[in-house]
C-alpha positions, 0 to 999 in steps of 0.5 A, spaced: 672 859 349 671 862 342 677 858 338 681 852 339 686 852 345 693 854 343 699 851 345 703 857 348 700 863 352 704 869 352 703 873 359 705 880 358 703 888 360 699 891 355 703 897 355 709 892 352 705 889 346 709 892 341 715 889 344 712 882 345 709 882 338 715 880 334 716 874 340 709 872 338 711 872 330 717 868 331 714 863 335 708 862 330 714 862 325 717 856 329 710 852 328 707 853 335 700 855 336 700 862 340 695 865 344 695 873 346 690 878 348 691 881 341 686 875 339 680 877 344 674 879 340 670 885 341 664 884 346 667 878 349 668 877 356 675 878 356 677 876 363 674 869 362 677 868 355 684 870 358 683 865 364 680 859 359 686 860 354 691 860 360 688 854 363 689 850 356 696 852 355 701 847 355 706 853 356 706 860 358 711 864 356 711 870 361 715 877 359 718 880 365 719 887 364 720 894 368 713 895 367 710 888 369 715 887 375 712 894 377 706 896 382 701 895 376 704 888 374 699 884 378 695 881 372 702 878 369 704 876 376 697 872 377 698 869 370 705 867 372 703 864 379 697 860 375 702 857 370 707 855 376 702 851 379 700 848 373 708 847 371 708 850 365 711 857 367 717 859 362 720 866 364 723 871 359 726 878 361 725 883 355 729 888 360 735 887 365 730 886 371 729 881 377 722 877 376 718 879 382 719 875 389 717 868 388 718 867 381 726 867 381 727 860 382 726 858 374 732 862 371 729 867 366 732 867 359 734 874 357 732 877 351 734 884 352 735 888 345 733 882 341 730 884 334 726 878 332 732 874 329 730 867 329 737 865 328 739 869 335 742 864 340 737 867 345 731 865 341 733 858 339 734 857 347 727 859 348 724 855 342 728 849 345 725 850 352 718 851 349 719 845 345 721 841 351 715 844 355 710 842 350 713 835 349 713 833 356 720 832 357 720 836 363 716 842 366 718 849 364 718 851 371 722 845 374 729 847 376 734 842 374 737 837 378 741 831 377 738 825 380 743 824 385 746 831 386 753 832 386 756 839 389 761 842 386 763 850 387 766 850 380 759 850 377 757 856 381 764 859 379 763 858 371 755 859 371 754 852 369 756 848 364 753 850 357 749 856 360 747 861 355 750 868 358 747 874 354 750 880 356 745 886 357 747 893 355 745 896 361 751 893 364 756 897 360 756 903 364 760 900 369 766 898 364 770 903 360 773 902 353 780 901 353 784 907 351 788 904 345 786 898 341 792 894 339 793 893 331 793 885 332 787 885 337 781 883 333 773 881 334 770 876 330 763 877 330 758 871 329 757 870 322 749 871 320 745 865 318 742 866 311 740 859 309 733 860 311 733 855 316 734 857 323 737 850 325 743 851 321 745 857 326 750 852 329 754 852 323 754 859 322 756 860 329 761 855 329 765 857 323 766 864 327 768 860 333 773 856 328 776 862 326 777 865 333 781 859 334 785 859 328 787 867 329 789 866 336 793 860 334 797 865 330 798 870 335 793 875 335 789 877 341 782 875 339 776 877 343 771 872 346 764 870 343 761 872 349 763 879 348 762 879 341 755 877 342 754 882 347 755 888 342 752 884 335 747 890 335 751 896 335 755 899 329 762 897 327 765 903 331 761 903 337 762 895 338 770 896 336 770 902 342 766 897 347 771 891 345 777 895 345 779 892 338 782 895 332 779 891 327 772 887 326 771 881 322 764 880 320 761 874 315 755 870 313 753 863 311 748 860 306 748 853 305 744 848 301 745 841 299 749 843 293 753 849 295 756 853 300 756 861 300 761 864 305 762 872 305 767 875 310 769 882 311 774 885 315 773 892 317 777 898 321 774 899 328 775 906 328 772 908 321 768 902 319 773 902 312 773 895 309 780 892 309 779 886 305 772 882 303 771 876 299 765 871 297 766 864 297 761 860 292 764 852 293 761 845 294 759 844 301 766 839 302 770 846 301 768 849 308 775 848 311 779 850 306 775 857 306 776 857 313 783 857 312 783 862 306 779 867 310 784 866 316 790 867 312 787 873 308 785 877 314 793 875 317 795 878 311 791 884 311 793 886 318 801 885 315 802 879 320 807 874 317 805 867 316 811 862 316 810 855 315 809 854 323 804 859 323 800 856 317 800 849 320 797 852 327 791 855 323 789 848 322 792 845 328 787 840 332 782 840 326 780 836 320 780 835 313 773 832 313 767 837 312 762 832 315 766 830 321 767 838 322 759 839 322 758 833 327 763 837 331 760 843 331 753 840 332 756 838 339 759 844 340 752 848 339 749 843 344 754 844 349 751 851 350 745 849 353 746 842 355 743 841 362 742 834 363 745 827 363 742 826 356 744 832 353 751 830 355 750 823 352 748 826 346 754 831 345 759 825 346 755 821 341 756 826 336 763 827 337 764 819 337 760 820 330 765 825 328 771 821 330 769 815 327 769 819 320 776 822 322 780 818 328 785 824 328 780 830 329 784 833 335 778 838 337 773 832 337 778 828 342 778 834 346 771 836 346 769 829 348 774 829 354 771 836 356 764 833 356 766 826 359 769 830 365 764 835 366 758 830 366 762 826 371 762 832 376 755 833 375 752 826 374 756 820 377 753 817 382 758 813 385 766 813 386 767 808 381 762 811 376 766 818 377 773 814 376 771 810 370 768 817 366 774 821 368 779 815 366 775 815 359 776 823 359 784 822 360 784 817 354 781 822 350 785 828 352 792 824 351 790 822 344 788 830 343 795 832 346 798 827 341 795 830 335 795 838 337 803 839 339 804 846 342 797 847 344 796 848 351 788 846 351 790 838 352 794 840 358 789 845 361 784 839 360 788 834 363 789 839 369 782 839 370 781 832 370 787 831 375 783 836 380 777 832 379 781 826 382 784 830 387 791 830 384 793 837 386 800 837 384 798 835 377 793 840 376 797 846 378 803 843 374 798 842 368 795 849 368 802 852 368 804 848 362 798 850 358 799 857 360 806 857 357 804 854 351 798 858 349 797 864 354 792 868 351 787 862 349 780 863 352 779 855 354 786 855 357 785 861 361 778 859 363 781 852 366 787 855 369 783 860 373 778 854 376 785 852 379 790 857 380 787 861 385 786 855 390 793 852 388 798 857 385 800 864 386 794 868 388 797 875 385 799 871 379 792 868 378 789 875 379 794 878 373 791 872 369 784 874 371 785 881 368 788 878 362 782 874 361 778 880 362 782 884 357 780 879 352 773 878 353 771 884 357 763 883 357 764 876 359 761 876 366 765 869 367 771 873 367 769 878 372 767 872 376 774 869 376 777 876 378 772 876 384 774 869 386 782 871 386 780 877 390 776 873 395 782 868 396 787 874 397 782 876 402 781 883 399 773 882 400 771 889 398 774 889 391 771 882 390 764 884 391 766 890 386 768 885 381 762 880 382 757 886 382 760 887 375 759 880 373 752 881 376 750 887 372 752 883 365 748 877 367 743 879 372 739 873 370 744 869 374 742 869 381 748 864 383 753 870 382 750 873 388 753 868 392 760 870 391 757 877 393 754 874 399 760 870 402 765 876 401 760 880 405 759 875 411 767 875 411 767 883 412 762 882 418 756 885 414 751 880 416 744 884 414 747 886 407 749 878 406 742 876 408 739 881 403 743 878 397 742 871 399 734 872 399 734 873 392 737 866 391 732 860 390 731 858 397 733 851 396 740 852 393 745 849 397 750 854 397 745 859 400 743 854 405 750 853 407 751 861 407 745 862 411 748 857 416 754 860 417 751 867 418 747 863 424 753 860 426 757 867 426 751 870 430 751 865 435 745 862 433 747 855 434 740 852 433 739 855 427 745 853 424 744 846 426 737 846 423 739 849 416 745 843 416 739 838 417 735 841 411 742 840 407 743 833 409 736 831 408 737 833 401 744 832 399 746 826 404 754 826 404 755 829 397 755 836 401 760 834 406 765 839 404 759 844 406 758 841 412 765 842 414 765 849 413 759 850 417 762 846 423 768 850 422 764 856 423 760 853 429 767 852 432 765 844 432 772 842 430 771 835 431 765 834 426 768 839 421 774 834 420 769 828 420 766 832 415 772 833 411 774 825 412 767 824 408 769 829 403 775 825 401 772 818 401 767 821 396 771 824 393 768 831 393 771 836 388 770 842 393 776 839 396 780 843 391 778 850 395 781 847 402 787 850 402 785 857 401 778 857 403 777 863 408 771 860 412 776 855 414 781 860 417 779 858 424 782 851 424 788 853 419 793 852 425 790 845 427 795 839 426 789 835 423 788 841 418 796 840 416 795 833 416 789 833 411 793 838 407 799 833 407 794 827 406 791 830 400 798 832 397 797 839 396 802 843 393 807 847 397 
């Protein structure tokens, strides 16, 4: 080796060197020592040089592109395979491509369209992953599992808690811009972090998200963050056309210990003409006043009258303490990438610190409730621990409700907690009430769409999914929700179309293929379903469940039983709901109902789907099924 070993090795196709160079520069600017083959000197044995640095690296970032996944990408695949064996494999996709067979188990970070900005959330996620790999906190290649697995289909529906979803431009061809943008329809782009410190990106992103919430509360139709981030590299007219908005709000934040400078600009979406702009140079403690002023000025510029009630709504759930807000924004930023019990504990600690400063901070109470409820579903290891965590979540959400009169968010959160407790009447009622209070709020719509298709009116749930898409047209989760509504309505071909659109927007989310596969199974297209499932990691419990169901439906009882045994060895009683689905498809109704009894004891949150699950249609007329629905008090 001609020089000292670097921490990070970059594996890429030589034709992609110009695209990889900004990535190398950004990682070096973060303080990582990086080796790539541009360092190879003349006259050296280049193959041996590469091998030595590859073996010495503690993290190998593999850049998957159209070239590197192609027939000529064998060197990249060889390097990736060696990195996998050493437990240091960390994949990124510079194009919307699937990593080659054998490399799909570890989710790749999508960097398509990234321009070298170190404050970009996609790069921040990569930098955090590299740091975790170097510190030995976890292997870069290791899939993340709870120490005691809990199975919740809802996590597949939403793509996982805190999973960063970046919509690639390649999926836009499937989505037509709206014909005419309503005058009160606005996109708030993530504010640029001009502080010179990438660690401050959470603050500039958080300011934009706070403004989205404020403008939504005064009656504007505000596009969701995922869709705004998907078009951030476009010019204003092009972004406005993609999102179907009349106006776009942009801004920047520069923060120092002594001063905060926030600039905001409202421009027309059609022509890019400035309608309002303001720069604020204030003391750091004035951040919240600046936010309120920006929201008021934007409303005024768009001729939206703000009476006393709407002015109060601008700050509903907020705080007057800048330090408390900063802690809240740190927790909110962490939620985008939280993938362990420890990460959720850190989030809750940040929110507790914010509440210690301002006990009347409604959003912080709501955030704590959400963190506790999600963490309970993922990491609780016993019914007692699950009940304890959900109890703490309920206390927090009730406090939030008392501080946020008129907001639908606490009600939506309480509905989610109720569903986890298998209190389906309260879950349905809470969702409907939350939508009545705030019908166009993204948080409320997402929570309600996790519940309404399974407990409420399916046609109304589909209409809600369509409204969600209108407000977040480039968010893959919106299309996932539409697909599941169609699936529950037994409109399987349309469900496949919606799920395919979600996959086009987020090709790195292999779990989205599950929704396509389940509809294909029910359309009696088994070969296509198997081909789709083959692209999902082989140890995925839902892939194994659907493969067992395929075996059962084809008459291969031995194959179904073998897959059942494999799932049971990994998950024990935690997958009892899935066992019930498999045995229903096998025609073994006694064992199916025994599995559902186990699911009730757990309690398994998958029971939410019992009443509408198409895979349970064969036992729907069995008196034991009717008795089970009655026992669980499903709404009529």
